[in-house]
C-alpha positions as CSV (number, residue, x, y, z in Angstrom):
1,M,-1.3,-46.7,16.6
2,H,1.0,-43.8,17.0
3,K,-0.3,-40.3,17.0
4,E,1.3,-38.1,14.3
5,A,3.6,-35.5,15.8
6,A,2.3,-31.9,15.5
7,V,4.2,-30.0,12.9
8,Y,5.4,-26.6,14.2
9,M,5.1,-23.8,11.6
10,E,7.0,-20.6,12.4
11,H,5.1,-17.4,11.5
12,Y,6.5,-14.2,10.2
13,L,5.6,-10.5,9.9
14,I,6.0,-8.5,6.7
15,T,6.5,-4.7,7.0
16,I,6.4,-2.2,4.2
17,D,8.1,1.2,4.3
18,S,7.4,3.3,1.3
19,G,9.0,6.7,0.9
20,T,9.2,9.3,-1.8
21,T,11.8,7.6,-3.9
22,N,12.1,4.0,-2.6
23,T,10.3,1.1,-0.9
24,R,11.6,-1.5,1.5
25,V,9.7,-4.7,2.2
26,A,11.0,-6.6,5.2
27,L,10.5,-10.1,6.7
28,W,10.6,-10.5,10.5
29,N,10.7,-13.7,12.5
30,Q,9.1,-14.3,16.0
31,K,12.4,-13.4,17.7
32,K,11.8,-9.8,16.3
33,A,14.8,-10.2,14.0
34,C,14.7,-9.0,10.4
35,V,15.7,-12.0,8.2
36,D,15.3,-10.5,4.7
37,I,14.7,-7.2,3.0
38,Y,13.6,-6.4,-0.5
39,K,14.4,-3.0,-1.8
40,S,12.9,-1.2,-4.7
41,E,13.7,2.2,-6.2
42,I,10.0,2.9,-6.8
43,G,8.3,5.2,-4.3
44,V,5.3,7.4,-4.1
45,R,6.9,10.0,-6.4
46,V,6.1,7.6,-9.3
47,T,2.4,7.8,-8.3
48,A,2.5,11.6,-8.2
49,V,4.1,11.8,-11.6
50,E,2.0,9.2,-13.4
51,G,-1.3,9.9,-11.7
52,N,-1.9,6.3,-10.5
53,N,-0.3,3.8,-8.1
54,K,-0.1,0.8,-10.4
55,R,3.7,0.7,-10.4
56,L,3.9,1.2,-6.6
57,A,1.4,-1.6,-6.1
58,G,3.4,-3.8,-8.5
59,A,6.7,-3.1,-6.7
60,I,5.2,-4.1,-3.3
61,R,3.6,-7.2,-4.8
62,E,6.9,-8.2,-6.3
63,G,8.7,-7.5,-3.0
64,I,6.3,-9.7,-0.9
65,Q,6.5,-12.5,-3.4
66,T,10.2,-12.3,-3.6
67,L,10.5,-12.6,0.2
68,L,8.2,-15.6,0.2
69,N,10.1,-17.3,-2.5
70,R,13.6,-16.6,-1.2
71,N,12.7,-17.9,2.2
72,N,10.5,-20.9,1.1
73,L,7.4,-19.6,2.8
74,T,3.7,-19.8,2.1
75,I,1.0,-17.3,2.8
76,H,-0.1,-19.4,5.7
77,Q,3.1,-18.6,7.5
78,I,2.5,-14.8,7.3
79,A,0.9,-13.6,10.5
80,S,0.2,-10.1,9.2
81,V,1.4,-7.3,7.0
82,Y,2.0,-3.8,8.4
83,A,2.8,-0.6,6.3
84,S,4.1,2.9,7.2
85,G,5.4,5.9,5.5
86,M,4.2,7.8,2.4
87,I,2.3,4.6,1.4
88,T,-0.4,5.9,3.7
89,S,-0.7,9.3,1.9
90,N,-2.9,10.3,-1.0
91,V,-0.2,9.2,-3.4
92,G,0.3,5.8,-1.7
93,L,-1.9,2.7,-1.6
94,T,-4.4,3.8,1.0
95,E,-4.7,7.2,2.6
96,V,-4.9,7.2,6.4
97,P,-5.4,10.5,8.2
98,H,-2.6,11.7,10.5
99,I,-3.3,11.4,14.2
100,E,-2.7,14.5,16.4
101,A,0.1,14.8,18.9
102,P,0.6,13.9,21.6
103,A,0.4,10.2,20.7
104,G,2.0,7.0,22.0
105,L,2.4,3.5,20.6
106,E,-1.1,2.6,21.8
107,D,-2.6,5.6,19.9
108,F,-0.9,4.6,16.6
109,A,-2.0,1.0,17.2
110,A,-5.6,2.0,17.7
111,A,-5.6,4.1,14.5
112,V,-4.2,1.3,12.2
113,R,-6.5,0.7,9.2
114,A,-6.6,-2.8,7.7
115,V,-7.4,-2.9,4.0
116,L,-7.5,-5.8,1.6
117,I,-5.9,-5.0,-1.7
118,P,-6.1,-8.3,-3.7
119,E,-3.8,-7.0,-6.5
120,V,-1.0,-6.6,-4.0
121,F,-1.5,-9.5,-1.5
122,E,-4.1,-12.0,-0.4
123,L,-3.9,-10.8,3.2
124,P,-5.1,-7.4,4.5
125,I,-2.4,-4.7,4.8
126,H,-2.4,-2.8,8.1
127,F,-1.7,0.9,7.4
128,I,-0.1,2.9,10.2
129,P,-1.0,6.6,10.3
130,G,1.4,9.5,10.4
131,L,1.5,12.3,13.0
132,K,0.6,15.9,12.9
133,N,1.2,18.6,15.5
134,S,-2.3,20.0,15.4
135,N,-5.7,19.9,13.8
136,A,-5.9,23.7,13.6
137,V,-3.6,25.8,11.4
138,D,-3.8,29.3,10.0
139,M,-1.3,32.0,9.0
140,D,-0.7,32.8,12.7
141,T,0.1,29.2,13.7
142,L,1.6,28.1,10.4
143,E,5.2,27.7,11.7
144,S,4.0,25.5,14.7
145,M,2.5,23.0,12.3
146,D,4.3,20.0,11.0
147,I,3.6,16.5,9.7
148,M,5.4,13.2,9.2
149,R,4.7,9.8,7.8
150,G,7.2,7.0,8.5
151,E,9.4,8.7,11.0
152,E,6.8,8.0,13.8
153,T,7.6,4.3,13.5
154,E,11.4,5.1,13.6
155,A,10.8,7.2,16.7
156,L,8.8,4.4,18.5
157,A,11.6,1.9,17.6
158,L,14.3,4.2,19.0
159,L,12.4,4.8,22.2
160,S,12.3,1.0,22.8
161,L,16.0,0.6,22.1
162,I,17.6,3.5,24.0
163,T,17.8,4.2,27.8
164,V,15.1,6.8,28.2
165,K,15.8,9.2,31.1
166,G,12.8,11.5,30.7
167,A,11.6,13.7,27.8
168,V,13.5,13.1,24.6
169,L,14.4,15.0,21.5
170,L,15.0,12.6,18.6
171,A,17.0,13.7,15.6
172,L,16.4,11.6,12.4
173,P,18.6,13.0,9.6
174,G,17.8,12.2,6.0
175,S,16.5,13.8,2.8
176,H,14.3,15.8,5.2
177,N,15.7,16.1,8.6
178,K,13.1,15.2,11.3
179,F,13.2,16.3,14.9
180,V,10.7,14.6,17.2
181,T,10.0,15.4,20.9
182,T,8.5,13.1,23.5
183,D,7.1,13.5,27.0
184,R,8.2,11.5,30.0
185,S,5.7,8.8,29.2
186,G,7.1,8.2,25.7
187,R,4.3,9.9,23.8
188,L,5.4,11.9,20.7
189,T,4.5,15.5,21.4
190,G,5.5,17.2,18.2
191,C,7.8,17.1,15.1
192,L,9.8,19.6,13.0
193,T,11.0,19.1,9.5
194,T,13.7,20.8,7.6
195,L,14.8,20.5,4.0
196,S,18.5,20.1,4.9
197,G,19.1,16.8,3.0
198,E,17.6,18.1,-0.3
199,L,19.2,21.5,0.2
200,L,22.7,19.9,0.6
201,S,22.0,17.9,-2.6
202,A,20.9,21.0,-4.5
203,I,23.8,23.1,-3.4
204,T,26.3,20.3,-4.0
205,N,25.1,19.5,-7.5
206,H,23.3,22.5,-8.9
207,T,24.9,25.8,-7.8
208,I,28.3,27.5,-8.2
209,I,29.4,25.7,-5.0
210,A,29.4,22.4,-6.9
211,D,32.9,23.2,-8.2
212,A,34.3,23.9,-4.7
213,V,33.0,20.5,-3.3
214,N,33.6,18.6,-6.6
215,H,29.9,17.6,-6.7
216,S,30.6,15.5,-3.5
217,F,29.1,15.3,-0.1
218,A,31.0,15.2,3.2
219,S,32.1,11.6,4.0
220,A,32.2,9.8,7.3
221,H,35.9,10.9,7.5
222,Y,35.1,14.6,7.5
223,N,37.4,17.3,8.9
224,W,35.7,18.3,12.1
225,E,37.4,21.7,12.3
226,M,35.9,22.6,8.9
227,V,32.4,21.4,9.9
228,L,32.6,23.5,13.1
229,K,33.8,26.6,11.1
230,G,30.9,26.2,8.7
231,F,28.5,25.9,11.7
232,K,29.9,29.0,13.3
233,T,29.9,31.1,10.1
234,A,26.2,30.3,9.5
235,R,25.3,30.9,13.1
236,D,27.0,34.3,13.2
237,T,26.0,35.6,9.8
238,S,23.4,33.6,7.8
239,L,23.0,30.3,6.0
240,T,23.2,31.9,2.5
241,R,26.3,33.9,3.4
242,A,28.0,30.8,4.9
243,V,27.1,28.7,1.8
244,F,28.8,31.3,-0.5
245,T,31.9,31.4,1.7
246,T,32.4,27.8,0.8
247,R,33.6,29.1,-2.6
248,I,35.8,31.7,-0.9
249,L,37.3,28.9,1.1
250,N,38.2,27.0,-2.0
251,Q,39.2,29.9,-4.2
252,C,41.2,32.0,-1.7
253,L,42.4,29.5,0.8
254,S,42.8,26.5,-1.6
255,A,40.8,24.3,0.7
256,S,40.2,20.8,-0.8
257,P,36.8,19.7,-2.0
258,K,36.6,17.3,1.0
259,D,37.2,20.2,3.5
260,C,34.7,22.4,1.6
261,A,32.1,19.7,1.7
262,G,32.6,19.5,5.5
263,Y,32.3,23.2,5.9
264,L,29.1,23.2,3.8
265,L,27.6,20.4,6.0
266,G,28.3,22.4,9.1
267,A,26.7,25.5,7.7
268,V,23.5,23.7,6.7
269,L,23.2,21.8,10.0
270,S,23.7,25.1,11.9
271,S,20.3,26.2,10.5
272,D,18.7,23.0,11.7
273,I,19.9,23.5,15.3
274,S,18.7,27.1,15.1
275,A,15.3,25.9,13.9
276,V,15.0,23.4,16.7
277,K,15.7,26.1,19.4
278,K,13.5,28.7,17.9
279,S,10.6,26.8,16.4
280,S,7.2,26.6,18.1
281,A,6.7,23.2,16.5
282,L,8.5,21.4,19.3
283,M,8.0,21.2,23.1
284,L,11.5,21.6,24.5
285,S,13.1,21.8,27.9
286,P,16.8,22.4,28.8
287,D,17.1,19.0,30.6
288,M,15.7,17.1,27.5
289,Q,17.8,14.1,26.4
290,V,18.9,14.5,22.8
291,V,19.5,11.3,20.7
292,V,20.7,11.6,17.1
293,A,20.1,8.6,14.9
294,G,20.7,8.1,11.1
295,K,23.7,7.3,9.1
296,E,27.2,8.9,8.9
297,P,28.3,11.6,8.5
298,L,25.1,13.2,9.6
299,R,24.7,11.3,12.8
300,S,28.1,12.2,14.3
301,A,28.3,15.7,12.9
302,L,24.9,16.6,14.2
303,T,25.6,15.1,17.6
304,R,28.9,17.0,17.9
305,L,27.2,20.3,16.8
306,F,24.4,19.9,19.4
307,E,27.2,19.4,22.0
308,E,29.0,22.5,20.7
309,D,25.9,24.6,20.8
310,G,25.5,23.8,24.4
311,S,21.7,24.3,24.7
312,F,21.2,20.6,25.8
313,S,23.4,18.9,28.4
314,D,22.6,15.3,27.5
315,V,23.4,14.6,23.9
316,S,24.3,11.3,22.3
317,G,24.3,9.5,19.0
318,Y,22.6,6.1,18.4
319,D,23.9,3.7,15.8
320,S,21.2,1.3,14.9
321,G,23.5,-0.6,12.6
322,E,21.6,-2.6,9.9
323,L,18.3,-2.6,11.9
324,L,15.5,-1.2,9.8
325,L,14.0,1.2,12.4
326,S,10.8,1.9,10.5
327,G,10.1,-1.8,10.2
328,Y,10.9,-2.5,13.8
329,G,8.5,0.3,14.9
330,A,5.8,-1.3,12.8
331,L,6.6,-4.6,14.4
332,L,6.1,-3.1,17.8
333,I,2.6,-1.8,16.8
334,A,1.7,-5.2,15.3
335,V,2.7,-6.9,18.6
336,Y,0.7,-4.4,20.6
337,N,-2.4,-5.2,18.4
338,G,-1.9,-8.9,18.9
339,D,-1.2,-9.4,15.2
340,F,2.2,-10.9,15.7
């Protein structure tokens, strides 16, 4: 009688990243490669507006089931499910308190909360907490306080991918630009948030400047000289003055909408670099390594402007390509916890 050969069954990790306006559910194999992503335009803003999280829960349930069906998988092949971002806030699926900086991967792993939500999935979902700068805040310490949910997993992912030389300042541009500092041991020591992405959107679409930029953002093929001029104008005068001179640039110098959009981008990013240098929310040192992630044109523009500013000697951009940083960071935490 021949013994039946053991059947090998590969296992997978599912990660969930829910933001304000969208949700991404990703499937990862045991080689730490993302094999499929489900994207939904439902985020926690829907919960805030409607007063319940039913649509958010439904979108995540649909995402998980779609990944299983598309990849011919059963629930028995899912090792665990990890979630990060605004899904852990009071308008998400389960609220998990922020942990206080400084915090490393092991601190986030220890603070993970596993919750079974049957209407979403048959396995528990492991919720990763966000980070806050301090437990104590009053009017005197207000500016030093900051919070984030989701970017902590992106930061942990980046730290595992780049060549770390010491303390690092990570720049994560997006709707809200996030700047995260680390110490030499890789612990996240603080974060700073600006409204740059939303501000650019508002100026571009809902102010008199909309005409000058033709309701368009700077592209990856921006005019560097225009970005630099906008940066210097804002640095030497003020952000609001620099924004208005975008109209002067168009009306009096006949600059194209493309050039005006680049000029506006430089002006807004100038205020971010100023905030990084002046804020008490971050722990900075002149020899700190600066790494700028994110998509174009923000990544290269912010990298070059940090170089132009000259406050940091080691500045570089990091192109993560199609890698979902938030999901990869969640994977690292799952591996640390022995869940994958």
